[in-house]
MOPAC internal coordinates of N, CA, C and O (Angstrom, degrees):
PM7 1SCF
backbone

  N    0.0000 0     0.00 0     0.00 0    0    0    0
  C    1.5094 1     0.00 0     0.00 0    1    0    0
  C    1.5524 1   108.34 1     0.00 0    2    1    0
  O    1.2310 1   122.80 1   -44.37 1    3    2    1
  N    1.3017 1   112.24 1   135.63 1    3    2    1
  C    1.4695 1   119.55 1  -178.88 1    5    3    2
  C    1.5280 1   108.28 1  -110.43 1    6    5    3
  O    1.2310 1   122.72 1   -24.94 1    7    6    5
  N    1.3340 1   112.39 1   155.06 1    7    6    5
  C    1.4197 1   117.05 1   177.25 1    9    7    6
  C    1.5598 1   107.50 1   -71.47 1   10    9    7
  O    1.2310 1   120.93 1   -43.18 1   11   10    9
  N    1.3707 1   115.82 1   136.82 1   11   10    9
  C    1.4759 1   122.06 1  -174.80 1   13   11   10
  C    1.5534 1   109.29 1   -92.60 1   14   13   11
  O    1.2310 1   121.32 1   133.19 1   15   14   13
  N    1.3828 1   115.08 1   -46.81 1   15   14   13
  C    1.4435 1   118.33 1  -178.54 1   17   15   14
  C    1.5519 1   108.41 1  -168.75 1   18   17   15
  O    1.2310 1   118.70 1   -10.28 1   19   18   17
  N    1.2213 1   120.09 1   169.72 1   19   18   17
  C    1.4449 1   127.69 1   179.61 1   21   19   18
  C    1.5775 1   101.11 1   -73.16 1   22   21   19
  O    1.2310 1   120.01 1   -55.59 1   23   22   21
  N    1.2760 1   117.59 1   124.41 1   23   22   21
  C    1.4584 1   122.85 1   179.01 1   25   23   22
  C    1.5474 1   108.71 1   -79.42 1   26   25   23
  O    1.2310 1   118.89 1   117.51 1   27   26   25
  N    1.2872 1   119.73 1   -62.49 1   27   26   25
  C    1.3840 1   124.95 1   171.47 1   29   27   26
  C    1.5506 1   112.31 1  -169.51 1   30   29   27
  O    1.2310 1   120.36 1    -6.08 1   31   30   29
  N    1.3066 1   116.91 1   173.92 1   31   30   29
  C    1.5113 1   121.58 1   177.27 1   33   31   30
  C    1.4478 1   107.73 1  -115.58 1   34   33   31
  O    1.2310 1   118.86 1   -53.21 1   35   34   33
  N    1.3336 1   119.77 1   126.79 1   35   34   33
  C    1.4695 1   123.49 1   175.22 1   37   35   34
  C    1.4839 1   109.22 1   -90.50 1   38   37   35
  O    1.2310 1   122.43 1   -48.07 1   39   38   37
  N    1.3644 1   112.96 1   131.93 1   39   38   37
  C    1.4349 1   123.13 1   178.75 1   41   39   38
  C    1.5268 1   110.53 1  -125.94 1   42   41   39
  O    1.2310 1   122.50 1   -55.98 1   43   42   41
  N    1.3946 1   112.82 1   124.02 1   43   42   41
  C    1.4407 1   114.16 1   172.57 1   45   43   42
  C    1.4704 1   113.64 1   -71.74 1   46   45   43
  O    1.2310 1   117.17 1   -39.15 1   47   46   45
  N    1.3227 1   122.98 1   140.85 1   47   46   45
  C    1.4242 1   125.01 1  -174.37 1   49   47   46
  C    1.4706 1   108.91 1  -133.93 1   50   49   47
  O    1.2310 1   117.13 1   -32.24 1   51   50   49
  N    1.2994 1   123.07 1   147.76 1   51   50   49
  C    1.4306 1   126.39 1  -177.72 1   53   51   50
  C    1.6074 1   111.27 1   -89.31 1   54   53   51
  O    1.2310 1   121.76 1   152.82 1   55   54   53
  N    1.3866 1   114.24 1   -27.18 1   55   54   53
  C    1.3857 1   118.88 1  -174.62 1   57   55   54
  C    1.5452 1   106.97 1  -138.46 1   58   57   55
  O    1.2310 1   117.75 1   -82.49 1   59   58   57
  N    1.3389 1   121.89 1    97.51 1   59   58   57
  C    1.4292 1   126.95 1  -178.06 1   61   59   58
  C    1.4985 1   113.66 1   -48.81 1   62   61   59
  O    1.2310 1   119.88 1   129.46 1   63   62   61
  N    1.3009 1   117.84 1   -50.54 1   63   62   61
  C    1.5576 1   124.55 1  -177.73 1   65   63   62
  C    1.5349 1   108.90 1   -55.38 1   66   65   63
  O    1.2310 1   122.77 1   126.71 1   67   66   65
  N    1.4126 1   112.31 1   -53.29 1   67   66   65
  C    1.4533 1   118.31 1  -175.93 1   69   67   66
  C    1.5531 1   108.76 1   -60.83 1   70   69   67
  O    1.2310 1   119.08 1   138.84 1   71   70   69
  N    1.2486 1   119.36 1   -41.16 1   71   70   69
  C    1.4756 1   124.22 1  -179.02 1   73   71   70
  C    1.4964 1   112.07 1   -68.18 1   74   73   71
  O    1.2310 1   119.51 1   134.15 1   75   74   73
  N    1.2404 1   118.55 1   -45.85 1   75   74   73
  C    1.4434 1   123.61 1   178.23 1   77   75   74
  C    1.4940 1   109.70 1   -57.47 1   78   77   75
  O    1.2310 1   121.64 1   131.09 1   79   78   77
  N    1.3887 1   114.47 1   -48.91 1   79   78   77
  C    1.4328 1   119.25 1   177.88 1   81   79   78
  C    1.4944 1   113.94 1   -57.54 1   82   81   79
  O    1.2310 1   121.09 1   135.40 1   83   82   81
  N    1.3726 1   115.51 1   -44.60 1   83   82   81
  C    1.4978 1   117.34 1   177.68 1   85   83   82
  C    1.5291 1   114.92 1   -62.94 1   86   85   83
  O    1.2310 1   121.67 1   132.76 1   87   86   85
  N    1.3322 1   114.40 1   -47.24 1   87   86   85
  C    1.5826 1   115.62 1  -177.90 1   89   87   86
  C    1.5539 1   110.20 1   -72.20 1   90   89   87
  O    1.2310 1   118.75 1   159.74 1   91   90   89
  N    1.3385 1   119.98 1   -20.26 1   91   90   89
  C    1.5063 1   119.72 1   172.64 1   93   91   90
  C    1.4982 1   110.29 1   -84.49 1   94   93   91
  O    1.2310 1   119.49 1   128.23 1   95   94   93
  N    1.2787 1   118.57 1   -51.77 1   95   94   93
  C    1.5354 1   120.95 1  -169.49 1   97   95   94
  C    1.4547 1   116.53 1   -86.75 1   98   97   95
  O    1.2310 1   121.03 1   155.87 1   99   98   97
  N    1.4046 1   115.63 1   -24.13 1   99   98   97
  C    1.4253 1   117.77 1  -179.73 1  101   99   98
  C    1.5241 1   109.58 1   -97.92 1  102  101   99
  O    1.2310 1   120.01 1   137.27 1  103  102  101
  N    1.3495 1   117.59 1   -42.73 1  103  102  101
  C    1.4624 1   119.31 1   179.29 1  105  103  102
  C    1.5377 1   113.50 1   -95.85 1  106  105  103
  O    1.2310 1   118.64 1   166.11 1  107  106  105
  N    1.2525 1   120.20 1   -13.89 1  107  106  105
  C    1.4187 1   120.47 1   178.06 1  109  107  106
  C    1.5178 1   119.79 1    85.20 1  110  109  107
  O    1.2310 1   120.95 1  -169.25 1  111  110  109
  N    1.3617 1   115.79 1    10.75 1  111  110  109
  C    1.3700 1   122.45 1  -178.89 1  113  111  110
  C    1.5273 1   113.34 1   -73.82 1  114  113  111
  O    1.2310 1   118.77 1   -25.54 1  115  114  113
  N    1.2888 1   119.95 1   154.46 1  115  114  113
  C    1.4880 1   123.23 1   176.43 1  117  115  114
  C    1.4582 1   110.30 1   -98.95 1  118  117  115
  O    1.2310 1   121.34 1   -38.98 1  119  118  117
  N    1.3633 1   115.04 1   141.02 1  119  118  117
  C    1.5126 1   119.30 1   173.52 1  121  119  118
  C    1.4594 1   106.58 1   -77.36 1  122  121  119
  O    1.2310 1   119.39 1   -64.43 1  123  122  121
  N    1.3411 1   118.77 1   115.57 1  123  122  121
  C    1.4336 1   120.88 1  -174.23 1  125  123  122
  C    1.5096 1   110.73 1   -97.18 1  126  125  123
  O    1.2310 1   120.15 1   150.41 1  127  126  125
  N    1.3056 1   117.32 1   -29.59 1  127  126  125
  C    1.4426 1   121.80 1  -179.40 1  129  127  126
  C    1.5082 1   111.84 1  -168.34 1  130  129  127
  O    1.2310 1   121.53 1   -30.01 1  131  130  129
  N    1.3697 1   114.67 1   149.99 1  131  130  129
  C    1.4072 1   121.37 1  -176.28 1  133  131  130
  C    1.5058 1   113.67 1  -151.53 1  134  133  131
  O    1.2310 1   119.55 1   -57.83 1  135  134  133
  N    1.2733 1   118.47 1   122.17 1  135  134  133
  C    1.5229 1   121.68 1  -177.99 1  137  135  134
  C    1.4619 1   111.17 1  -160.09 1  138  137  135
  O    1.2310 1   121.81 1   -11.91 1  139  138  137
  N    1.3692 1   114.13 1   168.09 1  139  138  137
  C    1.5294 1   120.94 1   177.58 1  141  139  138
  C    1.5574 1   105.80 1   -88.08 1  142  141  139
  O    1.2310 1   124.41 1   -50.90 1  143  142  141
  N    1.3233 1   109.14 1   129.10 1  143  142  141
  C    1.5335 1   116.12 1   173.99 1  145  143  142
  C    1.5032 1   109.17 1   -71.60 1  146  145  143
  O    1.2310 1   120.88 1   141.90 1  147  146  145
  N    1.3777 1   115.92 1   -38.10 1  147  146  145
  C    1.5235 1   122.55 1   176.41 1  149  147  146
  C    1.4884 1   107.43 1  -157.54 1  150  149  147
  O    1.2310 1   119.93 1    18.51 1  151  150  149
  N    1.3013 1   117.74 1  -161.49 1  151  150  149
  C    1.5427 1   120.61 1  -177.49 1  153  151  150
  C    1.4564 1   110.76 1   -67.66 1  154  153  151
  O    1.2310 1   117.61 1   154.96 1  155  154  153
  N    1.3240 1   122.15 1   -25.04 1  155  154  153
  C    1.4755 1   122.55 1  -176.85 1  157  155  154
  C    1.4887 1   119.26 1  -112.17 1  158  157  155
  O    1.2310 1   119.87 1   172.74 1  159  158  157
  N    1.3198 1   117.86 1    -7.26 1  159  158  157
  C    1.4001 1   117.76 1  -174.44 1  161  159  158
  C    1.6127 1   112.57 1  -129.30 1  162  161  159
  O    1.2310 1   123.11 1   -50.83 1  163  162  161
  N    1.3712 1   111.65 1   129.17 1  163  162  161
  C    1.4825 1   118.23 1   178.62 1  165  163  162
  C    1.4550 1   109.18 1  -106.82 1  166  165  163
  O    1.2310 1   121.83 1   -35.29 1  167  166  165
  N    1.3346 1   114.09 1   144.71 1  167  166  165
  C    1.5252 1   122.26 1   177.50 1  169  167  166
  C    1.5318 1   111.76 1  -125.23 1  170  169  167
  O    1.2310 1   122.43 1   -35.24 1  171  170  169
  N    1.2760 1   112.96 1   144.76 1  171  170  169
  C    1.5074 1   120.14 1   176.11 1  173  171  170
  C    1.5049 1   104.22 1  -138.10 1  174  173  171
  O    1.2310 1   124.18 1   -45.50 1  175  174  173
  N    1.3584 1   109.58 1   134.50 1  175  174  173
  C    1.5794 1   114.04 1   179.40 1  177  175  174
  C    1.5448 1   106.36 1  -119.84 1  178  177  175
  O    1.2310 1   122.56 1   -54.67 1  179  178  177
  N    1.3716 1   112.71 1   125.33 1  179  178  177
  C    1.3657 1   124.80 1   178.03 1  181  179  178
  C    1.4197 1   116.86 1  -120.41 1  182  181  179
  O    1.2310 1   119.16 1   -37.19 1  183  182  181
  N    1.3640 1   119.20 1   142.81 1  183  182  181
  C    1.4643 1   124.67 1  -177.58 1  185  183  182
  C    1.4592 1   110.40 1  -175.77 1  186  185  183
  O    1.2310 1   121.17 1    43.69 1  187  186  185
  N    1.3675 1   115.37 1  -136.31 1  187  186  185
  C    1.4456 1   125.64 1  -173.75 1  189  187  186
  C    1.5025 1   108.23 1  -111.09 1  190  189  187
  O    1.2310 1   119.14 1   -68.93 1  191  190  189
  N    1.3889 1   119.24 1   111.07 1  191  190  189
  C    1.4375 1   120.64 1  -177.25 1  193  191  190
  C    1.4672 1   114.58 1   -65.49 1  194  193  191
  O    1.2310 1   120.96 1   144.53 1  195  194  193
  N    1.3725 1   115.77 1   -35.47 1  195  194  193
  C    1.4876 1   121.18 1   178.71 1  197  195  194
  C    1.5575 1   110.40 1   -58.24 1  198  197  195
  O    1.2310 1   120.36 1   128.48 1  199  198  197
  N    1.3124 1   116.92 1   -51.52 1  199  198  197
  C    1.4426 1   118.93 1  -175.98 1  201  199  198
  C    1.5277 1   112.79 1   -90.37 1  202  201  199
  O    1.2310 1   119.71 1   164.31 1  203  202  201
  N    1.3372 1   118.16 1   -15.69 1  203  202  201
  C    1.4025 1   120.61 1   178.28 1  205  203  202
  C    1.5294 1   112.14 1    84.39 1  206  205  203
  O    1.2310 1   119.66 1   178.70 1  207  206  205
  N    1.3037 1   118.26 1    -1.30 1  207  206  205
  C    1.4569 1   125.96 1  -177.79 1  209  207  206
  C    1.5258 1   113.85 1   -67.11 1  210  209  207
  O    1.2310 1   118.82 1   -61.44 1  211  210  209
  N    1.3281 1   119.85 1   118.56 1  211  210  209
  C    1.4140 1   118.69 1   174.86 1  213  211  210
  C    1.6246 1   106.41 1   -84.59 1  214  213  211
  O    1.2310 1   123.06 1   -40.72 1  215  214  213
  N    1.3216 1   111.74 1   139.28 1  215  214  213
  C    1.4701 1   119.23 1  -177.19 1  217  215  214
  C    1.5679 1   108.37 1  -112.95 1  218  217  215
  O    1.2310 1   120.82 1   133.02 1  219  218  217
  N    1.2701 1   116.04 1   -46.98 1  219  218  217
  C    1.4883 1   122.82 1  -177.08 1  221  219  218
  C    1.4792 1   110.37 1  -130.04 1  222  221  219
  O    1.2310 1   121.99 1   -43.34 1  223  222  221
  N    1.3749 1   113.80 1   136.66 1  223  222  221
  C    1.4720 1   125.24 1   170.98 1  225  223  222
  C    1.4598 1   104.90 1  -110.42 1  226  225  223
  O    1.2310 1   121.52 1   -63.06 1  227  226  225
  N    1.3959 1   114.70 1   116.94 1  227  226  225
  C    1.4478 1   117.40 1   169.89 1  229  227  226
  C    1.5759 1   111.29 1   -90.30 1  230  229  227
  O    1.2310 1   122.95 1   -38.39 1  231  230  229
  N    1.3508 1   111.94 1   141.61 1  231  230  229
  C    1.4864 1   112.96 1  -175.12 1  233  231  230
  C    1.5623 1   103.52 1  -134.19 1  234  233  231
  O    1.2310 1   124.76 1   -51.91 1  235  234  233
  N    1.3964 1   108.46 1   128.09 1  235  234  233
  C    1.5347 1   114.09 1  -178.33 1  237  235  234
  C    1.5449 1   108.50 1  -132.53 1  238  237  235
  O    1.2310 1   120.38 1   -51.28 1  239  238  237
  N    1.2775 1   116.88 1   128.72 1  239  238  237
  C    1.4230 1   125.12 1  -176.92 1  241  239  238
  C    1.4831 1   111.69 1   -97.78 1  242  241  239
  O    1.2310 1   122.01 1   -18.73 1  243  242  241
  N    1.3298 1   113.75 1   161.27 1  243  242  241
  C    1.4903 1   118.48 1  -174.99 1  245  243  242
  C    1.5035 1   111.59 1   -61.07 1  246  245  243
  O    1.2310 1   117.83 1   139.98 1  247  246  245
  N    1.3020 1   121.74 1   -40.02 1  247  246  245
  C    1.5205 1   123.21 1   175.31 1  249  247  246
  C    1.4366 1   113.98 1   -93.39 1  250  249  247
  O    1.2310 1   118.51 1  -177.72 1  251  250  249
  N    1.3296 1   120.45 1     2.28 1  251  250  249
  C    1.3760 1   123.90 1   179.06 1  253  251  250
  C    1.5662 1   113.26 1    62.92 1  254  253  251
  O    1.2310 1   121.24 1  -155.73 1  255  254  253
  N    1.3690 1   115.24 1    24.27 1  255  254  253
  C    1.4307 1   119.91 1   177.55 1  257  255  254
  C    1.4622 1   111.77 1   -90.01 1  258  257  255
  O    1.2310 1   122.25 1   -44.26 1  259  258  257
  N    1.3390 1   113.30 1   135.74 1  259  258  257
  C    1.4696 1   120.70 1  -175.32 1  261  259  258
  C    1.5212 1   107.39 1   -87.14 1  262  261  259
  O    1.2310 1   118.72 1   -51.67 1  263  262  261
  N    1.3257 1   120.04 1   128.33 1  263  262  261
  C    1.4528 1   122.38 1  -178.17 1  265  263  262
  C    1.5055 1   114.34 1   -74.21 1  266  265  263
  O    1.2310 1   121.08 1    -5.99 1  267  266  265
  N    1.2911 1   115.53 1   174.01 1  267  266  265
  C    1.4642 1   120.27 1  -177.91 1  269  267  266
  C    1.4405 1   116.14 1   -91.31 1  270  269  267
  O    1.2310 1   120.51 1  -168.99 1  271  270  269
  N    1.3844 1   116.62 1    11.01 1  271  270  269
  C    1.4493 1   121.53 1  -175.73 1  273  271  270
  C    1.5308 1   116.04 1   -59.70 1  274  273  271
  O    1.2310 1   120.38 1   151.73 1  275  274  273
  N    1.2333 1   116.89 1   -28.27 1  275  274  273
  C    1.4652 1   125.61 1   179.68 1  277  275  274
  C    1.4893 1   108.02 1   142.05 1  278  277  275
  O    1.2310 1   124.60 1    11.35 1  279  278  277
  N    1.3828 1   108.77 1  -168.65 1  279  278  277
  C    1.5219 1   115.58 1  -177.09 1  281  279  278
  C    1.4888 1   110.61 1  -138.46 1  282  281  279
  O    1.2310 1   118.00 1   -49.51 1  283  282  281
  N    1.1990 1   121.41 1   130.49 1  283  282  281
  C    1.4740 1   126.64 1   175.92 1  285  283  282
  C    1.5799 1   106.33 1   -66.71 1  286  285  283
  O    1.2310 1   122.27 1   -52.08 1  287  286  285
  N    1.3242 1   113.25 1   127.92 1  287  286  285
  C    1.5342 1   116.55 1  -178.97 1  289  287  286
  C    1.5223 1   107.20 1   -69.43 1  290  289  287
  O    1.2310 1   119.97 1   129.02 1  291  290  289
  N    1.3396 1   117.67 1   -50.98 1  291  290  289
  C    1.4237 1   121.98 1  -178.53 1  293  291  290
  C    1.4728 1   109.45 1  -166.43 1  294  293  291
  O    1.2310 1   121.88 1   -15.99 1  295  294  293
  N    1.3063 1   114.00 1   164.01 1  295  294  293
  C    1.4872 1   121.36 1   176.35 1  297  295  294
  C    1.5123 1   103.24 1  -123.54 1  298  297  295
  O    1.2310 1   119.71 1   -50.97 1  299  298  297
  N    1.3383 1   118.16 1   129.03 1  299  298  297
  C    1.4579 1   122.67 1  -177.38 1  301  299  298
  C    1.5672 1   107.35 1  -103.31 1  302  301  299
  O    1.2310 1   121.72 1   -39.26 1  303  302  301
  N    1.3509 1   114.32 1   140.74 1  303  302  301
  C    1.4963 1   118.65 1   177.90 1  305  303  302
  C    1.5514 1   102.25 1  -128.46 1  306  305  303
  O    1.2310 1   123.18 1   -51.89 1  307  306  305
  N    1.3690 1   111.50 1   128.11 1  307  306  305
  C    1.5270 1   119.65 1   178.22 1  309  307  306
  C    1.5059 1   107.97 1   -77.14 1  310  309  307
  O    1.2310 1   122.37 1   -43.14 1  311  310  309
  N    1.3761 1   113.07 1   136.86 1  311  310  309
  C    1.4626 1   121.94 1   176.49 1  313  311  310
  C    1.5216 1   107.87 1  -131.49 1  314  313  311
  O    1.2310 1   120.53 1   -20.55 1  315  314  313
  N    1.3004 1   116.60 1   159.45 1  315  314  313
  C    1.5291 1   120.22 1   176.57 1  317  315  314
  C    1.5174 1   110.26 1   -89.14 1  318  317  315
  O    1.2310 1   120.64 1   144.07 1  319  318  317
  N    1.2807 1   116.39 1   -35.93 1  319  318  317
  C    1.4980 1   117.71 1  -176.53 1  321  319  318
  C    1.5433 1   107.77 1  -133.32 1  322  321  319
  O    1.2310 1   124.17 1   -85.60 1  323  322  321
  N    1.2912 1   109.60 1    94.40 1  323  322  321
  C    1.5452 1   117.82 1  -174.42 1  325  323  322
  C    1.5760 1   110.84 1   -60.76 1  326  325  323
  O    1.2310 1   121.28 1   136.98 1  327  326  325
  N    1.3074 1   115.16 1   -43.02 1  327  326  325
  C    1.5622 1   118.12 1  -178.76 1  329  327  326
  C    1.4643 1   106.47 1   -58.90 1  330  329  327
  O    1.2310 1   116.19 1   132.78 1  331  330  329
  N    1.2788 1   124.84 1   -47.22 1  331  330  329
  C    1.4381 1   127.76 1  -176.80 1  333  331  330
  C    1.4762 1   113.60 1   -62.36 1  334  333  331
  O    1.2310 1   121.36 1   136.87 1  335  334  333
  N    1.3768 1   115.00 1   -43.13 1  335  334  333
  C    1.4986 1   122.18 1  -177.67 1  337  335  334
  C    1.4611 1   106.45 1   -69.54 1  338  337  335
  O    1.2310 1   117.43 1   139.60 1  339  338  337
  N    1.3713 1   122.49 1   -40.40 1  339  338  337
  C    1.3655 1   127.56 1  -179.40 1  341  339  338
  C    1.6032 1   109.38 1   -61.29 1  342  341  339
  O    1.2310 1   121.30 1   137.05 1  343  342  341
  N    1.1645 1   115.11 1   -42.95 1  343  342  341
  C    1.5251 1   121.22 1   179.53 1  345  343  342
  C    1.5410 1   109.96 1   -66.05 1  346  345  343
  O    1.2310 1   120.43 1   133.67 1  347  346  345
  N    1.3370 1   116.78 1   -46.33 1  347  346  345
  C    1.4722 1   119.77 1   176.58 1  349  347  346
  C    1.5345 1   108.81 1   -60.49 1  350  349  347
  O    1.2310 1   119.04 1   136.50 1  351  350  349
  N    1.3307 1   119.43 1   -43.50 1  351  350  349
  C    1.4967 1   116.83 1  -179.88 1  353  351  350
  C    1.5172 1   112.68 1   -68.01 1  354  353  351
  O    1.2310 1   120.88 1   148.32 1  355  354  353
  N    1.3146 1   115.93 1   -31.68 1  355  354  353
  C    1.5150 1   116.94 1   175.09 1  357  355  354
  C    1.4990 1   112.29 1   -59.28 1  358  357  355
  O    1.2310 1   121.11 1   139.34 1  359  358  357
  N    1.3325 1   115.48 1   -40.66 1  359  358  357
  C    1.4893 1   122.08 1   178.62 1  361  359  358
  C    1.4450 1   113.19 1   -60.99 1  362  361  359
  O    1.2310 1   121.06 1   147.62 1  363  362  361
  N    1.4402 1   115.58 1   -32.38 1  363  362  361
  C    1.4694 1   122.80 1   173.99 1  365  363  362
  C    1.5048 1   113.53 1   -81.32 1  366  365  363
  O    1.2310 1   120.96 1  -170.85 1  367  366  365
  N    1.2609 1   115.77 1     9.15 1  367  366  365
  C    1.5042 1   120.44 1   178.60 1  369  367  366
  C    1.5027 1   115.51 1    64.57 1  370  369  367
  O    1.2310 1   120.49 1  -148.60 1  371  370  369
  N    1.3311 1   116.67 1    31.40 1  371  370  369
  C    1.4915 1   123.48 1   174.57 1  373  371  370
  C    1.4686 1   109.64 1   -75.75 1  374  373  371
  O    1.2310 1   120.96 1   -41.85 1  375  374  373
  N    1.3827 1   115.77 1   138.15 1  375  374  373
  C    1.3822 1   121.33 1  -179.13 1  377  375  374
  C    1.5561 1   112.81 1   -91.64 1  378  377  375
  O    1.2310 1   122.87 1   -58.47 1  379  378  377
  N    1.3131 1   112.11 1   121.53 1  379  378  377
  C    1.5234 1   118.58 1  -178.37 1  381  379  378
  C    1.5303 1   109.02 1   -98.02 1  382  381  379
  O    1.2310 1   120.53 1   -52.24 1  383  382  381
  N    1.3168 1   116.59 1   127.76 1  383  382  381
  C    1.4937 1   123.26 1   175.50 1  385  383  382
  C    1.4836 1   115.90 1   -55.24 1  386  385  383
  O    1.2310 1   122.33 1   150.83 1  387  386  385
  N    1.3732 1   113.15 1   -29.17 1  387  386  385
  C    1.4062 1   119.22 1   179.41 1  389  387  386
  C    1.5583 1   106.85 1  -148.36 1  390  389  387
  O    1.2310 1   119.85 1   -35.41 1  391  390  389
  N    1.2859 1   117.89 1   144.59 1  391  390  389
  C    1.4657 1   123.75 1  -174.31 1  393  391  390
  C    1.4904 1   112.11 1   -82.71 1  394  393  391
  O    1.2310 1   119.47 1   165.07 1  395  394  393
  N    1.3655 1   118.61 1   -14.93 1  395  394  393
  C    1.4350 1   118.01 1  -177.31 1  397  395  394
  C    1.5374 1   108.90 1  -111.60 1  398  397  395
  O    1.2310 1   121.38 1   -34.76 1  399  398  397
  N    1.2933 1   114.97 1   145.24 1  399  398  397
  C    1.4929 1   123.89 1   174.47 1  401  399  398
  C    1.5115 1   107.55 1   -75.18 1  402  401  399
  O    1.2310 1   119.22 1   -47.03 1  403  402  401
  N    1.3088 1   119.09 1   132.97 1  403  402  401
  C    1.4142 1   124.80 1   173.66 1  405  403  402
  C    1.5417 1   114.39 1   -90.79 1  406  405  403
  O    1.2310 1   119.52 1   -30.78 1  407  406  405
  N    1.2823 1   118.51 1   149.22 1  407  406  405
  C    1.4791 1   121.53 1  -179.89 1  409  407  406
  C    1.4877 1   108.27 1  -125.76 1  410  409  407
  O    1.2310 1   121.01 1   -55.55 1  411  410  409
  N    1.3661 1   115.68 1   124.45 1  411  410  409
  C    1.5002 1   126.39 1   177.63 1  413  411  410
  C    1.4856 1   104.15 1   -74.92 1  414  413  411
  O    1.2310 1   124.31 1   -17.05 1  415  414  413
  N    1.3508 1   109.33 1   162.95 1  415  414  413
  C    1.5345 1   121.65 1   179.81 1  417  415  414
  C    1.4953 1   112.50 1   -58.71 1  418  417  415
  O    1.2310 1   119.11 1   154.47 1  419  418  417
  N    1.4348 1   119.31 1   -25.53 1  419  418  417
  C    1.3434 1   118.24 1  -178.03 1  421  419  418
  C    1.5927 1   110.68 1   -94.21 1  422  421  419
  O    1.2310 1   119.65 1  -171.15 1  423  422  421
  N    1.3057 1   118.28 1     8.85 1  423  422  421
  C    1.4832 1   122.38 1   178.65 1  425  423  422
  C    1.4794 1   121.17 1    97.13 1  426  425  423
  O    1.2310 1   124.06 1   169.81 1  427  426  425
  N    1.4030 1   109.82 1   -10.19 1  427  426  425
  C    1.5218 1   119.00 1  -179.17 1  429  427  426
  C    1.5141 1   104.10 1   -68.62 1  430  429  427
  O    1.2310 1   121.96 1   -31.66 1  431  430  429
  N    1.4026 1   113.85 1   148.34 1  431  430  429
  C    1.4369 1   121.01 1   177.99 1  433  431  430
  C    1.6034 1   109.83 1  -119.42 1  434  433  431
  O    1.2310 1   122.00 1   -33.16 1  435  434  433
  N    1.3561 1   113.77 1   146.84 1  435  434  433
  C    1.4128 1   119.57 1   178.67 1  437  435  434
  C    1.5543 1   115.71 1  -150.50 1  438  437  435
  O    1.2310 1   119.26 1   -21.74 1  439  438  437
  N    1.2516 1   119.02 1   158.26 1  439  438  437
  C    1.4414 1   122.71 1   175.53 1  441  439  438
  C    1.5415 1   105.74 1  -153.90 1  442  441  439
  O    1.2310 1   120.74 1   -35.12 1  443  442  441
  N    1.3715 1   116.20 1   144.88 1  443  442  441
  C    1.4261 1   121.54 1   178.25 1  445  443  442
  C    1.5167 1   111.97 1  -100.77 1  446  445  443
  O    1.2310 1   120.00 1   -29.00 1  447  446  445
  N    1.3272 1   117.60 1   151.00 1  447  446  445
  C    1.4877 1   122.67 1   176.24 1  449  447  446
  C    1.5411 1   105.86 1  -150.63 1  450  449  447
  O    1.2310 1   122.88 1    -9.62 1  451  450  449
  N    1.3229 1   112.09 1   170.38 1  451  450  449
  C    1.4988 1   119.91 1  -173.43 1  453  451  450
  C    1.6062 1   112.52 1  -101.78 1  454  453  451
  O    1.2310 1   119.66 1   -37.70 1  455  454  453
  N    1.2235 1   118.25 1   142.30 1  455  454  453
  C    1.4496 1   124.23 1   169.33 1  457  455  454
  C    1.5435 1   106.87 1   -89.91 1  458  457  455
  O    1.2310 1   122.25 1     0.53 1  459  458  457
  N    1.4053 1   113.29 1  -179.47 1  459  458  457
  C    1.4876 1   120.27 1  -173.36 1  461  459  458
  C    1.5366 1   114.03 1   -67.95 1  462  461  459
  O    1.2310 1   118.89 1   161.92 1  463  462  461
  N    1.3182 1   119.73 1   -18.08 1  463  462  461
  C    1.4827 1   121.96 1   172.97 1  465  463  462
  C    1.5576 1   112.63 1  -105.86 1  466  465  463
  O    1.2310 1   120.42 1  -165.54 1  467  466  465
  N    1.3340 1   116.80 1    14.46 1  467  466  465
  C    1.3955 1   117.80 1   176.69 1  469  467  466
  C    1.5205 1   112.26 1    86.75 1  470  469  467
  O    1.2310 1   120.60 1  -171.74 1  471  470  469
  N    1.3588 1   116.47 1     8.26 1  471  470  469
  C    1.4769 1   119.74 1  -179.60 1  473  471  470
  C    1.5474 1   107.16 1   -74.35 1  474  473  471
  O    1.2310 1   121.46 1   -40.25 1  475  474  473
  N    1.3327 1   114.81 1   139.75 1  475  474  473
  C    1.3940 1   122.65 1   179.84 1  477  475  474
  C    1.5475 1   111.36 1   -83.54 1  478  477  475
  O    1.2310 1   124.17 1   -54.78 1  479  478  477
  N    1.3904 1   109.60 1   125.22 1  479  478  477
  C    1.5108 1   117.03 1  -174.93 1  481  479  478
  C    1.5397 1   105.40 1  -122.92 1  482  481  479
  O    1.2310 1   120.71 1   -25.40 1  483  482  481
  N    1.3546 1   116.25 1   154.60 1  483  482  481
  C    1.4883 1   117.19 1   180.00 1  485  483  482
  C    1.4854 1   112.17 1  -130.37 1  486  485  483
  O    1.2310 1   121.30 1   -36.74 1  487  486  485
  N    1.3176 1   115.11 1   143.26 1  487  486  485
  C    1.4872 1   119.72 1   169.64 1  489  487  486
  C    1.5515 1   102.51 1   -97.38 1  490  489  487
  O    1.2310 1   121.32 1   -45.89 1  491  490  489
  N    1.3562 1   115.07 1   134.11 1  491  490  489
  C    1.4420 1   119.23 1  -175.74 1  493  491  490
  C    1.4718 1   108.63 1  -132.99 1  494  493  491
  O    1.2310 1   118.71 1   -57.94 1  495  494  493
  N    1.3249 1   120.06 1   122.06 1  495  494  493
  C    1.4199 1   125.92 1   176.78 1  497  495  494
  C    1.5783 1   107.00 1  -111.40 1  498  497  495
  O    1.2310 1   119.81 1   -72.50 1  499  498  497
  N    1.3087 1   117.97 1   107.50 1  499  498  497
  C    1.5082 1   116.68 1   178.83 1  501  499  498
  C    1.5479 1   111.76 1   -64.33 1  502  501  499
  O    1.2310 1   123.99 1   -20.31 1  503  502  501
  N    1.2892 1   109.95 1   159.69 1  503  502  501
  C    1.4791 1   122.29 1   179.54 1  505  503  502
  C    1.5344 1   106.52 1   -50.90 1  506  505  503
  O    1.2310 1   119.52 1   -44.03 1  507  506  505
  N    1.4064 1   118.53 1   135.97 1  507  506  505
  C    1.4324 1   121.57 1   173.88 1  509  507  506
  C    1.5318 1   108.77 1   -68.70 1  510  509  507
  O    1.2310 1   121.44 1   -38.71 1  511  510  509
  N    1.3047 1   114.86 1   141.29 1  511  510  509
  C    1.4679 1   116.98 1   179.71 1  513  511  510
  C    1.4980 1   107.41 1  -107.66 1  514  513  511
  O    1.2310 1   120.10 1   180.00 1  515  514  513

């Protein structure tokens, strides 16, 4: 059996409302589903409503304690025009780890920024074909 696609990335968050707002209003994702996994843990799934694809699962615990399972290094989001998206995010007061866009050897561009819980996120513009 081979991997078919990335299903989603789970991110522990301290404040579900703040994080849902960020992922919807800053990144433009749709809230696809939200429910309690059990008495202490809430889940929210965000992605693309049109395709139904889940991209991010937000996880919030009763005591907002982050578990020892590990840490997501970053979540990358594909964009068509990285400079325009970076300017839009700057206007929303998003913190960028670096002020300059990096370019890979294949011509793809990327830049890292921070989410509301300090998670590292990436804008990624694939090489033009």
